[in-house]
C-alpha positions in Angstrom: 157.1 -41.7 -15.7 153.3 -43.4 -15.1 153.4 -43.0 -11.2 153.6 -39.8 -10.1 150.1 -38.9 -12.2 148.7 -41.8 -10.6 149.7 -40.4 -6.9 148.3 -36.9 -8.5 144.7 -38.7 -8.9 145.2 -40.2 -5.7 145.4 -37.1 -3.9 142.8 -35.6 -5.8 140.3 -38.1 -4.5 141.6 -37.6 -1.0 141.1 -33.9 -0.6 137.7 -33.8 -2.4 136.6 -36.9 0.5 138.3 -34.9 2.9 135.7 -32.0 1.6 132.8 -34.1 2.0 133.3 -35.8 5.2 135.9 -34.3 6.8 135.7 -31.0 9.2 135.0 -29.1 6.8 132.5 -30.6 5.0 128.9 -28.7 5.1 126.3 -29.1 7.3 123.6 -31.5 6.3 120.0 -31.2 8.0 117.9 -34.2 8.1 114.4 -33.9 8.2 111.0 -36.8 8.6 109.2 -36.7 5.5 105.8 -35.8 6.8 102.8 -36.1 4.8 100.6 -32.9 3.1 97.3 -34.7 4.7 99.2 -34.0 7.6 99.9 -30.5 7.4 96.5 -29.6 6.5 94.9 -31.1 9.3 97.9 -29.8 11.9 96.9 -25.9 9.9 93.0 -26.9 10.8 93.9 -27.4 14.5 96.4 -25.1 15.0 93.9 -22.2 13.6 90.4 -23.8 15.5 92.6 -23.7 19.0 93.3 -19.9 18.0 90.1 -19.2 17.2 88.8 -20.7 20.9 91.5 -19.1 22.4 90.5 -15.9 21.1 86.9 -16.5 21.9 88.0 -17.1 25.5 90.1 -14.1 25.7 87.2 -12.1 24.4 84.7 -13.5 26.9 86.8 -12.9 29.8 87.4 -9.6 28.6 83.5 -8.9 28.6 83.5 -10.3 32.0 86.0 -8.1 33.7 84.3 -5.2 32.0 81.1 -6.0 33.4 79.2 -7.2 29.3 78.8 -10.5 30.5 76.6 -12.3 27.3 74.7 -14.7 29.8 74.0 -12.0 32.2 73.0 -9.2 29.7 70.3 -12.1 28.1 68.8 -12.9 31.7 68.4 -9.2 32.1 67.1 -9.0 28.7 65.0 -12.0 30.0 63.7 -10.4 33.0 63.1 -7.0 31.4 60.7 -8.7 29.2 58.9 -10.5 32.0 58.2 -7.1 33.8 57.3 -5.5 30.3 54.7 -8.3 30.3 53.4 -7.9 33.7 53.3 -4.0 33.6 50.9 -4.6 30.2 48.7 -6.6 31.8 48.2 -4.7 34.9 47.4 -1.8 32.3 45.3 -3.6 31.0 43.5 -4.5 33.7 43.2 -0.8 34.8 42.2 0.3 31.4 39.2 -2.5 32.0 38.9 -0.8 35.4 38.9 2.6 34.3 36.4 1.8 31.3 33.6 0.2 33.7 34.4 3.5 36.0 33.8 5.7 33.4 31.2 3.7 32.2 29.1 3.7 35.6 30.0 7.0 36.2 28.4 8.1 33.2 24.8 6.0 33.9 25.4 7.9 37.1 25.4 11.2 35.5 23.0 10.9 33.1 20.9 9.7 36.2 21.1 12.7 38.1 20.9 14.8 35.0 17.1 13.0 34.5 16.4 13.6 38.5 17.6 17.3 37.7 15.4 17.7 34.7 12.5 16.4 36.5 12.7 18.1 39.7 13.2 21.3 37.0 10.0 20.2 36.0 8.2 19.7 39.4 9.5 23.3 40.7 7.9 24.6 37.6 4.9 22.6 37.6 4.5 23.8 41.4 4.9 27.9 40.7 3.0 27.7 37.9 0.0 25.7 40.0 0.5 28.1 43.1 0.3 30.9 40.8 -3.1 29.4 39.1 -4.5 28.7 42.6 -3.5 32.8 43.3 -5.7 33.5 40.4 -8.2 31.4 41.3 -8.6 32.6 44.9 -8.6 36.4 43.7 -11.3 35.7 41.0 -13.1 34.2 43.8 -13.3 37.0 45.6 -14.0 38.9 42.9 -17.1 37.0 42.1 -20.0 39.5 41.7 -18.0 42.6 42.0 -17.3 42.8 38.3 -18.9 42.9 34.6 -16.1 41.4 33.0 -17.0 38.1 31.7 -13.4 37.2 30.9 -10.4 37.9 32.5 -6.9 37.9 32.0 -3.7 37.3 34.4 0.2 36.9 34.2 0.7 38.3 30.8 4.1 37.4 30.0 6.2 37.4 26.6 9.8 36.9 26.2 12.0 36.0 23.4 12.5 32.1 22.1 16.4 32.7 21.6 16.3 33.2 17.8 16.1 37.0 16.3 12.2 37.4 15.8 10.9 34.4 17.8 9.0 35.0 20.8 6.6 32.7 23.3 3.5 34.0 25.5 1.5 32.9 27.8 -1.0 33.8 30.3 -4.1 32.8 32.4 -7.9 33.7 31.1 -10.5 32.6 33.4 -14.5 32.9 33.2 -16.5 34.9 35.5 -20.1 35.2 36.0 -22.6 33.5 34.4 -20.2 31.9 32.1 -18.3 30.1 34.4 -18.7 26.6 34.5 -20.1 26.8 30.5 -18.2 25.4 27.8 -16.8 28.8 25.8 -14.9 28.9 23.0 -12.5 32.4 22.1 -10.6 33.5 19.2 -6.7 34.6 20.6 -5.4 37.9 18.4 -1.6 38.7 19.3 -1.1 42.2 17.6 3.2 43.2 17.7 3.6 46.8 18.2 7.0 48.2 16.6 9.0 50.4 18.7 8.1 54.5 17.9 11.7 54.9 16.5 11.2 52.3 13.9 8.7 52.9 10.8 7.7 49.4 10.7 3.7 48.8 10.8 2.1 46.5 13.8 2.1 42.6 13.0 -1.4 40.8 14.0 -1.8 36.9 14.5 -2.8 34.8 13.3 -1.5 35.9 10.1 -2.4 33.9 6.6 -1.6 30.2 6.4 -0.3 30.6 9.8 1.4 27.0 10.7 0.5 27.5 13.9 -3.3 28.7 13.6 -5.0 26.2 16.4 -3.1 27.7 19.0 -5.4 31.1 18.4 -8.6 29.0 19.9 -9.3 28.8 23.2 -12.2 26.8 24.8 -12.5 26.7 28.3 -15.0 26.1 31.4 -13.6 28.1 34.2 -9.6 29.0 33.6 -6.8 28.0 32.0 -3.1 28.5 30.8 -2.8 29.5 27.8 1.1 29.0 25.7 1.8 30.1 22.4 4.8 31.2 19.8 5.0 33.8 17.0 7.5 34.9 14.8 8.0 38.7 13.2 11.1 39.4 10.5 14.3 39.3 12.0 14.6 43.3 11.1 11.3 43.8 13.1 12.0 45.5 16.4 9.1 44.7 19.0 8.3 47.1 21.4 5.3 46.2 23.1 2.4 43.3 22.4 -1.1 43.1 23.3 -3.1 40.0 23.7 -6.8 39.8 22.5 -10.0 37.4 23.3 -12.3 37.9 21.2 -15.7 35.4 21.3 -17.8 35.8 17.7 -15.4 38.6 16.4 -16.5 40.6 19.7 -13.4 41.8 22.2 -14.1 40.6 25.2 -10.4 40.7 27.1 -6.9 42.5 26.3 -3.9 43.0 27.6 -0.8 44.8 26.7 2.4 44.1 27.5 6.1 46.6 26.9 9.1 44.6 26.0 
């Protein structure tokens, strides 16, 4: 009786052995054990290689598309150098322009001075010719007139501002008075236009700031110039120039404006 039981146990063990090591046994894979730090190093190396490969692909793509970084940097450097050279040239040209403008201003100032001097010379020359003509005329009248004083070339003109006027005339001595120092008093009378109701105004007025211009002293003849001012609403129609000696009228001339 004990043998059948023993045979059953042996048969069970045999079946188990066939299941583990026989054809129907499960497949087993054998792997080599790798330490953790080696795995980490492998991951880092692989990541670095991937990044390098990606950078290479990116640079290659930029070069193929015409965006090479080295070429762009070289172009930027060249443009900066060109810009610096242009800025230096602009600064040099500005300096030359400033010098030219200064020289031009000096030339213009010199021309203006010469022009002003020329105008003065022309005016003085015309005045001398005018005085010479008057002197020659008076010389011809010597002994042919009883007047001791004569007035010529009387002019009155506006001085620009309303109510301001300038006058000038030539005064000459004749007869026995010629060559002798003689003093006169000048009087200017401004007459309004007939359409106005204003009264005549005589100069010099009391406390006139230009009172000195109304005192005349001469030996032969001279040009007298002066100015006077009337109210802005006073419409001057005529001006009379009077020359008095010790309060006695010696000569007068009127000019209608």
